[in-house]
C-alpha positions in Angstrom: 191.8 53.7 35.6 189.4 51.1 36.4 192.4 48.8 37.9 192.8 51.6 40.1 189.9 52.4 40.9 189.5 48.2 42.3 191.6 49.4 45.0 189.4 51.5 46.9 187.0 48.5 47.9 187.5 44.9 46.0 184.7 42.3 46.7 187.4 40.0 48.7 188.3 43.2 50.5 184.3 44.1 51.7 183.9 41.5 54.8 187.0 42.5 56.3 186.3 46.9 55.7 182.8 46.6 57.2 184.0 44.4 59.9 186.4 47.8 61.3 184.6 50.5 60.3 184.7 52.7 63.1 186.9 50.1 65.2 188.5 51.6 68.1 191.8 53.5 68.5 194.8 51.8 69.4 194.6 52.1 73.4 198.6 53.1 73.8 197.4 55.8 71.7 194.4 56.7 73.0 195.3 59.3 75.3 198.3 61.1 73.2 196.8 64.8 71.8 195.7 64.2 67.7 198.8 65.1 66.3 201.1 62.9 68.6 198.6 59.9 67.9 198.8 61.0 64.0 202.2 60.9 64.0 202.8 57.3 65.4 199.5 56.0 63.4 201.2 57.5 60.3 204.9 55.7 61.5 203.6 52.4 61.8 201.5 52.7 57.7 202.9 50.8 54.9 203.3 53.1 52.0 200.4 51.8 50.1 197.8 52.4 53.7 198.9 55.9 53.1 198.6 56.7 49.0 195.1 54.9 50.7 194.3 57.8 52.5 194.9 60.6 49.7 192.5 59.9 47.3 188.7 58.9 47.6 185.9 57.7 45.2 181.5 57.9 44.6 180.8 54.8 45.6 178.4 54.6 43.0 178.5 53.9 39.1 178.1 56.8 36.7 176.8 56.9 33.4 179.6 57.5 31.1 181.9 56.0 33.5 184.2 53.5 33.6 182.1 50.4 36.2 183.6 49.9 39.6 183.3 47.5 42.3 180.8 49.1 44.8 179.3 46.1 46.2 178.4 46.2 50.0 179.2 50.3 50.2 176.9 52.9 51.5 176.1 55.4 48.0 177.1 59.1 49.1 179.6 61.6 47.8 182.6 60.0 48.8 184.4 56.9 50.4 188.0 55.9 51.3 188.5 52.6 52.9 189.7 52.0 56.4 193.1 50.8 58.2 191.5 48.0 60.2 194.4 46.9 61.9 195.3 50.4 62.7 191.7 51.4 63.7 191.5 53.7 60.9 187.7 53.2 59.9 186.3 53.8 56.5 185.8 57.7 55.9 182.1 57.6 54.3 181.8 61.3 53.5 177.7 62.7 53.1 176.7 66.0 51.6 175.9 68.8 53.4 175.3 72.0 55.5 171.0 71.9 54.7 171.2 68.4 56.2 172.3 64.6 55.2 171.3 64.3 51.3 170.5 61.3 49.7 172.1 61.6 46.5 169.5 60.9 43.4 167.6 58.7 46.1 169.3 56.2 45.4 169.6 54.9 49.3 165.7 53.8 48.7 163.4 55.2 51.3 166.6 56.9 53.4 165.0 60.5 54.7 166.6 63.4 56.7 165.8 66.4 58.8 165.7 69.5 56.0 166.8 72.4 57.5 166.3 75.8 56.4 168.8 77.0 53.5 171.5 78.4 54.9 171.0 81.8 53.7 167.6 82.0 56.1 170.0 80.6 59.2 172.2 84.1 58.1 169.2 85.7 58.4 168.2 84.6 62.1 172.3 86.8 63.3 171.8 84.0 65.3 175.4 81.4 66.4 173.2 80.0 68.8 170.9 78.7 66.1 173.4 78.0 63.2 175.1 76.0 66.1 171.8 73.7 67.0 171.0 73.3 63.6 174.6 71.9 62.9 174.0 69.6 65.8 171.5 68.7 63.9 173.3 67.1 60.8 175.5 66.1 62.6 173.9 63.2 64.6 172.0 62.7 61.5 175.1 62.1 60.1 176.5 59.8 62.5 173.4 57.8 63.0 173.9 56.7 59.4 177.5 55.9 59.0 178.9 58.7 57.7 181.6 60.5 59.6 182.6 63.4 57.2 180.7 66.1 56.5 180.9 68.1 53.5 179.3 71.2 55.1 180.4 74.9 55.9 179.5 76.9 52.9 180.9 80.3 53.4 181.5 82.0 50.1 180.9 85.6 50.5 177.6 86.9 47.9 179.5 89.0 45.1 177.2 87.8 42.5 173.1 88.2 43.7 172.6 86.0 40.9 174.6 82.7 41.8 172.8 79.6 42.0 174.5 78.1 45.6 173.9 81.1 47.1 171.1 80.1 49.3 174.3 76.8 50.5 176.1 80.3 51.9 175.6 82.6 54.4 175.8 86.2 53.1 177.8 89.2 51.6 179.8 90.1 55.7 182.4 88.3 56.4 182.3 88.6 60.2 178.7 87.5 59.7 179.5 84.5 57.6 182.4 83.5 59.1 180.4 83.7 62.8 177.3 81.6 62.0 179.5 78.7 59.8 181.9 78.6 62.4 179.3 78.1 65.0 177.3 75.3 62.8 181.1 73.9 62.1 181.3 73.2 66.2 177.6 72.0 66.3 178.4 69.2 63.4 181.8 68.5 65.0 180.6 68.0 68.2 179.0 64.7 67.3 182.0 63.6 66.0 181.8 63.8 62.7 184.6 65.8 60.6 183.4 68.6 58.8 184.7 70.9 55.6 185.0 74.2 55.5 184.4 75.4 51.3 184.6 76.3 48.6 187.9 78.0 49.4 187.8 80.5 47.4 186.3 83.2 45.4 183.3 80.2 44.3 180.9 83.4 43.9 179.0 81.4 40.4 177.8 78.9 38.8 178.3 80.1 35.3 182.0 78.8 34.0 183.1 77.8 37.6 185.2 75.0 36.2 187.0 77.1 34.0 186.6 81.3 35.0 189.7 82.8 36.7 188.8 85.1 39.4 191.1 88.2 39.5 191.3 90.0 42.7 194.4 91.7 44.5 195.6 90.3 47.7 194.5 93.3 50.3 191.2 93.0 48.8 190.7 89.3 49.0 191.8 89.1 52.5 189.8 91.4 53.8 186.9 90.0 52.5 186.5 86.6 51.6 189.3 85.2 53.1 188.6 86.7 56.4 185.1 85.1 55.8 187.2 81.6 55.5 189.5 82.8 58.3 187.0 83.6 61.0 184.7 80.3 60.6 187.7 78.4 60.8 189.1 80.0 64.4 185.6 79.4 65.1 184.4 76.3 64.4 188.0 74.5 63.6 186.8 72.1 60.6 188.6 69.0 60.3 188.6 69.7 56.9 189.2 72.4 54.0 187.4 72.0 50.3 188.9 74.0 47.5 187.0 75.0 45.1 186.7 74.6 41.3 187.5 78.0 39.8 191.1 79.4 39.7 192.3 82.8 41.9 194.7 84.9 40.2 195.8 82.3 37.2 196.0 79.3 39.3 193.5 76.5 40.0 191.7 77.0 43.4 192.8 73.1 44.2 196.5 73.9 42.9 197.1 77.2 44.2 200.1 77.9 46.4 199.4 80.5 47.9 196.4 79.7 48.8 196.6 76.1 50.5 200.4 76.9 51.4 200.8 80.4 52.1 197.9 81.8 53.6 196.0 78.4 55.0 198.9 76.3 56.4 201.2 78.9 57.1 200.1 82.1 57.7 196.5 80.6 59.4 198.4 77.2 60.9 195.9 75.7 59.7 196.2 71.5 61.0 193.3 69.6 59.4 193.9 68.4 55.3 192.9 69.8 52.5 190.1 67.9 49.9 189.2 68.9 46.6 185.8 69.7 45.2 184.4 66.6 43.0 186.4 66.7 39.6 188.4 69.9 40.7 191.7 68.8 39.9 194.0 68.7 36.6 197.1 67.9 37.4 199.7 65.9 39.9 201.5 69.3 41.1 198.3 69.8 43.2 200.3 68.1 46.1 203.4 69.8 46.1 200.8 72.8 45.7 199.2 72.0 49.4 196.2 69.6 48.6 196.0 66.7 50.7 193.0 64.4 48.8 191.7 63.9 46.2 188.2 63.4 46.2 185.5 61.9 43.9 188.6 60.8 41.7 187.2 59.1 39.0 185.7 62.5 37.6 189.0 63.6 37.0 190.7 62.8 33.9 193.6 60.3 36.1 193.8 59.6 40.2 196.6 62.2 40.1 197.4 60.8 43.9 198.0 57.1 43.4 200.2 55.8 40.4 201.1 59.3 39.2 202.1 60.4 42.9 203.8 57.3 43.5 206.3 57.5 40.4 207.5 61.1 41.9 207.8 60.1 45.3 209.8 57.2 44.3 211.8 60.1 41.9 212.7 61.8 44.9 210.5 64.4 42.8 208.2 64.7 46.1 209.8 64.7 49.4 208.3 61.1 51.3 207.6 64.0 54.4 205.1 65.4 52.2 203.0 62.1 51.5 203.6 61.8 55.6 202.2 65.7 56.7 199.1 64.6 54.2 198.4 61.5 56.0 198.8 62.9 59.7 196.7 66.1 58.4 194.2 63.5 57.9 194.9 61.5 60.8 194.8 64.3 62.8 190.9 65.6 62.0 189.5 62.2 62.6 191.1 62.4 66.1 190.8 65.7 67.3 186.5 65.2 66.2 186.5 61.6 67.3 185.1 60.7 63.9 187.5 57.3 64.5 185.3 56.3 67.4 183.0 53.1 66.8 179.3 54.9 67.0 176.2 52.8 66.3 174.2 53.2 63.5 170.3 54.0 65.3 167.5 56.1 65.0 167.8 60.3 65.3 165.3 61.5 67.3 163.5 63.2 64.1 160.6 65.0 66.0 163.1 66.7 68.3 164.9 67.9 64.9 161.8 69.0 62.8 160.9 70.9 65.6 164.7 72.9 65.3 164.4 73.0 61.7 160.7 74.8 62.3 162.8 77.2 65.3 165.3 77.8 62.7 162.4 78.9 59.8 160.3 80.9 61.6 163.6 82.8 63.4 165.3 83.5 59.8 161.9 84.7 57.9 162.2 88.5 57.1 159.6 91.3 57.0 159.8 93.1 54.5 156.8 95.5 54.1 153.8 96.0 56.0 151.8 98.5 55.3 148.4 99.6 57.6 149.8 97.0 59.5 148.3 94.2 57.6 150.0 91.4 59.2 149.7 89.7 61.6 146.4 88.6 59.4 143.6 91.0 60.7 141.0 89.5 62.8 138.1 90.9 60.6 139.1 88.7 57.6 136.9 86.1 56.8 138.2 84.9 54.0 141.6 84.3 52.4 142.8 83.7 49.1 146.5 81.9 48.3 147.5 82.0 45.3 150.8 80.4 43.5 153.9 78.7 44.3 152.5 75.4 44.7 151.3 76.5 48.1 149.0 74.0 48.3 151.8 71.2 48.1 154.8 72.6 49.9 157.5 74.5 49.6 160.3 75.3 47.8 164.1 73.8 48.6 167.2 74.8 46.5 168.5 72.3 44.2 172.4 70.5 43.9 174.5 68.7 45.9 172.6 69.9 49.4 168.9 68.8 48.1 168.1 66.9 51.2 165.1 64.1 50.6 162.5 65.0 54.1 159.5 62.4 55.0 156.7 62.4 53.5 155.3 62.8 50.2 157.6 65.5 47.7 156.3 67.3 45.2 158.8 67.5 41.9 158.8 69.0 38.9 161.8 68.4 36.4 163.1 71.8 35.0 165.6 69.7 32.8 168.7 71.0 30.4 172.2 69.4 29.5 175.7 69.1 31.2 176.8 67.6 34.4 174.3 68.9 36.8 171.4 68.1 34.7 170.4 65.3 36.7 170.0 67.7 39.5 167.8 69.9 37.7 164.3 69.8 39.2 162.2 71.7 41.7 161.6 69.7 45.4 158.9 71.2 47.1 159.2 69.9 51.0 155.8 68.4 52.0 154.3 71.4 54.4 151.6 72.9 53.1 151.7 76.9 53.5 147.5 76.3 52.5 147.3 73.5 54.9 149.0 75.1 58.0 146.6 78.4 57.4 143.6 76.6 57.4 144.8 75.0 60.6 145.7 78.3 62.3 142.6 80.1 61.0 139.7 77.4 61.4 137.5 79.9 61.3 138.4 81.7 58.2 137.5 80.4 54.7 141.1 79.7 52.9 141.3 79.0 49.2 144.1 78.4 46.7 144.3 79.1 43.5 147.5 78.2 41.5 147.6 81.1 39.3 148.4 79.4 36.4 145.6 81.7 35.2 145.6 85.2 35.1 141.3 86.0 35.1 140.9 83.0 37.4 143.5 84.0 39.8 142.5 87.5 40.1 138.8 86.4 40.5 139.5 84.4 43.7 141.6 87.6 44.7 138.6 89.8 44.3 136.4 87.5 46.2 138.6 87.7 49.7 139.3 89.6 52.3 142.8 88.9 51.7 144.9 87.8 49.0 148.3 85.9 49.4 150.5 85.7 46.4 153.3 82.8 47.2 156.1 83.8 44.3 159.2 81.2 43.9 162.4 81.5 42.2 163.8 78.1 42.3 168.1 77.9 42.0 170.5 75.2 41.8 173.8 74.4 42.2 175.3 74.4 38.2 173.0 77.0 37.4 172.7 81.0 37.7 169.8 82.8 37.8 168.2 86.1 37.7 166.9 89.4 39.8 163.6 88.6 38.5 160.9 85.7 39.5 160.4 83.5 36.6 156.9 82.2 34.7 155.2 85.3 34.8 155.1 85.8 38.8 155.5 89.8 38.8 152.4 90.0 36.2 150.9 87.8 38.7 151.5 89.8 41.5 150.2 93.1 39.9 146.8 91.6 38.8 145.8 90.4 42.2 147.4 93.4 43.6 144.8 95.2 41.2 141.7 93.0 42.6 142.5 93.2 45.7 143.9 96.1 48.0 144.7 94.2 50.9 147.1 91.8 48.6 150.5 89.9 50.5 153.3 88.6 49.1 155.5 86.0 50.3 158.9 85.0 48.7 160.1 81.8 48.3 163.8 82.4 46.7 167.1 81.4 47.4 168.6 85.3 46.1 167.5 88.5 46.1 165.0 89.7 43.0 163.5 92.8 42.1 159.9 94.4 42.8 158.2 95.8 39.9 155.2 95.6 42.0 156.3 96.5 45.4 154.3 99.4 45.7 150.7 98.2 45.0 151.3 95.4 47.5 150.5 95.8 51.3 153.2 93.3 52.8 155.7 91.8 51.6 157.6 88.9 53.4 161.1 86.9 52.5 160.8 83.3 53.4 163.8 82.4 51.8 163.9 78.1 51.3 162.6 77.5 54.7 162.9 73.7 55.2 161.0 71.0 55.5 158.7 72.5 58.3 158.7 75.5 56.1 154.7 76.1 55.6 153.7 76.1 59.7 156.9 78.1 60.3 155.2 80.5 56.9 152.3 80.7 58.5 153.0 81.1 62.0 154.4 84.2 61.1 151.7 85.5 58.8 149.1 84.5 61.9 151.0 86.5 64.6 152.0 83.4 66.4 155.6 84.4 65.7 156.9 87.7 65.9 159.4 88.0 62.7 162.8 88.6 63.8 164.6 87.8 60.5 167.4 90.5 59.1 168.5 90.7 55.3 171.7 89.4 55.5 172.1 89.8 51.2 171.2 93.7 49.9 168.4 93.3 47.9 169.2 95.9 44.5 166.7 97.7 42.9 167.8 96.4 39.7 170.7 94.7 38.0 172.4 98.7 37.3 173.1 99.0 41.0 175.8 95.8 40.7 179.4 95.7 40.8 179.0 93.6 37.1 175.8 94.5 36.0 176.5 91.6 33.2 177.1 88.2 34.5 180.2 87.3 33.8 180.4 84.3 31.0 176.4 83.7 31.5 175.7 82.2 27.7 179.2 81.1 26.9 179.8 77.1 26.9 180.5 74.7 29.4 184.5 75.0 29.5 185.0 78.6 28.0 188.1 80.2 29.6 186.8 83.6 30.7 188.0 86.4 33.5 186.2 87.8 36.1 187.5 91.1 38.0 185.3 92.5 40.9 185.5 96.0 41.2 184.2 96.3 44.6 187.9 95.0 45.5 187.0 94.4 49.3 184.0 96.6 49.5 181.1 93.4 49.6 177.5 94.2 49.3 176.3 96.2 51.3 180.0 98.4 51.6 179.8 98.4 47.5 176.5 100.3 48.1 177.4 102.8 51.0 180.7 103.8 48.7 179.0 104.5 45.6 176.0 106.5 47.5 173.7 103.8 46.0 170.4 102.9 47.7 169.3 99.7 47.5 165.9 98.3 47.7 166.3 96.5 51.0 169.2 97.1 52.9 171.8 94.7 54.2 170.7 94.1 58.1 167.0 95.1 57.4 164.2 93.5 58.7 160.5 94.4 60.6 158.6 93.1 63.2 155.5 93.6 64.5 156.8 95.8 67.5 159.2 98.4 68.0 163.1 98.3 69.6 165.0 101.7 70.9 168.4 101.9 71.4 169.9 104.0 74.3 173.2 104.3 76.2 176.1 103.7 73.3 179.5 102.8 75.4 182.3 102.4 73.4 185.9 101.7 74.7 189.7 101.8 73.1 192.4 99.4 73.5 193.7 96.8 71.2 190.5 94.9 71.3 187.8 97.8 71.4 184.6 97.1 73.4 181.0 98.7 73.2 178.0 98.2 74.2 174.3 99.5 73.8 171.2 99.3 75.9 168.4 97.5 73.6 164.2 98.4 74.8 161.5 96.9 73.1 159.0 99.5 72.8 156.3 98.4 71.4 153.8 95.7 72.7 154.4 92.4 72.0 157.8 90.1 72.6 159.9 90.0 69.8 163.7 89.6 68.6 165.8 92.5 67.7 169.1 92.3 66.2 170.9 95.5 66.9 174.2 96.2 64.3 177.6 98.3 65.2 179.1 99.2 61.9 182.4 101.8 61.5 181.7 104.2 59.6 184.7 106.2 59.4 188.3 106.6 60.4 190.5 109.5 61.1 187.6 111.1 59.1 187.4 109.2 56.2 183.9 107.4 55.6 184.0 103.8 55.5 181.1 100.9 56.0 182.0 97.5 58.0 179.4 95.7 60.3 181.8 95.1 63.6 179.8 93.4 65.8 175.6 92.0 66.0 174.3 90.1 68.7 170.1 88.9 68.7 168.0 89.7 71.7 164.3 88.4 72.7 162.7 90.7 74.6 159.4 90.8 76.3 157.6 94.4 75.9 158.6 97.4 78.1 162.2 94.7 78.7 165.6 96.4 78.4 168.7 94.6 77.8 172.9 95.6 77.6 174.2 94.0 75.0 178.0 94.2 74.9 180.5 93.4 71.8 183.9 93.1 71.6 185.5 94.2 68.4 187.8 92.4 65.8 190.5 94.6 65.3 190.8 92.6 61.7 187.6 94.8 61.2 189.3 97.9 62.2 192.4 97.2 60.0 193.6 97.2 56.2 195.8 94.8 55.2 199.4 95.3 54.0 202.3 93.8 53.5 203.1 93.4 56.8 199.9 91.7 58.1 196.6 93.5 59.8 197.6 96.9 60.7 195.2 99.4 62.6 195.4 103.3 62.0 196.0 105.2 65.2 193.5 107.6 65.6 189.7 108.6 66.1 187.2 105.6 65.0 183.4 106.1 64.7 180.8 103.8 65.2 177.1 103.5 64.5 174.2 101.3 66.4 171.0 100.8 64.5 168.7 98.4 62.4 170.2 98.1 59.2 173.4 99.1 56.9 171.2 102.5 56.4 169.6 102.8 59.5 171.8 104.4 62.1 170.4 105.2 65.6 173.5 105.9 67.9 176.7 107.0 66.9 180.0 107.6 68.8 183.7 108.0 68.6 186.5 106.5 70.0 190.2 106.9 69.9 192.5 103.6 69.2 195.9 103.1 69.6 197.9 101.4 66.3 198.9 97.7 65.9 200.3 95.5 63.1 198.6 92.0 63.6 200.2 89.3 62.5 198.0 86.9 59.8 
């Protein structure tokens, strides 16, 4: 292994490599299409040069693995040596969707803009904000010398206790796919290749490397695969990253059906498929559709070097397949401009911080506001802030997406064993809600108690006009969690609420949580993991400087009994255990499960309150192959604010059904009206059959509303039948 790894970057080649990194493309090919240019360049490559592009390393040494020569390389997630004579740059790959990461702070002093968690971005229901966030990350990626970003998380929330839900975009394929596509497009506008990941059904972290997810093709096509399909259509990512888990008996990175049949054949995907790090178990994955082995030192072998060369020489793998994989990599570089030399530089961090704050403010969700206690009543002369390390900052999710922002971060080790133990630490972004509230309320006394001693917290609350409890639930890649708040915080909230009737709860979570204290408090705000500007964003929402406009992209269950799988499959079993998971909900993920079962959740998908009110009128539907709908939205309140009108399919030929088929986000002044128009993707009306997407002829019923359970206007339209090929 050591000898092969040295081929990636020997000390004698480093000067040549770095002088050519980002080298200009050959002039004779610069005006060709990406496909033609990739074919022309690939034909000029030696066999060793071809194989050079088919595997990457993590360019730093990992305890427990053989040491490799990484002198002169930038520590990051992945590295592939370029080919200077052909203008192919070094490929430097970095995580991820929330900002440019600095793994284990190996790049001393290197900081980046920490955007809010993707689940918060999903709560904005705004492709425009998702795109803007992608532009921010893409700019900083390029400014730091990287050209491949391992972003684009679009796995649907099937398991609300999944430790990586904060990296994803909720439970609905239209919402998740649309926002992921917008973010990817923003990233790639900066001449950076973006991935979309983790393909597919990477729905939990428990036993993620061995669990086998069982589901029918139809259910998969109509849910998780549809989210990826929409994201790929809208964002055109240069690479797809396959997942760790198995799907119907085959590992995701060696799944011929998903990689060759669905992705490359049915969808006509032109980019390359890279593995997740340590997800390759056999050289035969190459013929099953995997183009590149990532982080190769984490696998048992560098399968896509010596072992693959042997099969090619023996005629067991055709040379055309090697050429195809190489051309896919090159095509994505040329299509995005990631091969073009861009000087390293300083990004406009102040402008990026402002964008991070804008997204955070737009995605914070107001869940309860009894008696209009929010915005904070002007008569409040004293505010008790309790818990959540709110004096220090705001919590972030952990794992490979952890961003290190500028400033004095607070890190609390969590501990544990296993491959992800070194990532198990709570990091609080240096944006203190306490400081922000004091700045926003200069004439109000704002005092803080850690909540560590319940009696102390209750005493502070009892002597204040208003009490605000910050409750946190940490989540991370490599770990699954719970629907309960940890460390006795439910009891803390109950004690504070008993001491002060004007108690407000601010949640910093990456997942839904149960709320046994809900009836005891006046207001609840879901702030998610709001990023480096989160403290200011929360204070702006609490004080009314910003009118909350976020809506839930995931259903909040009352408790585990409402879940399709009440017990988390494999939880507590040793890593590496074989386990099978089935999904009783099939294609009916999230709110569709609740509708089908007649369950009333704690808070439904699409739900979110405002400091103003919105009325809907004049719902109009038109038929045809691509149906259209319009609805007029009016701000009927006294404050400017944002609304998210949502359109659902509710019945088909009399059969009850519930699917989100359209949404928009509108900003309106008091009394202002706007007509929102949407074109419905016929796949959202169809069922998957062996022939493709089949839309039944007949009467389709639709409803416009404020959430998946709050419909305001309804209407029917007759549609012709049609079958759409994948």
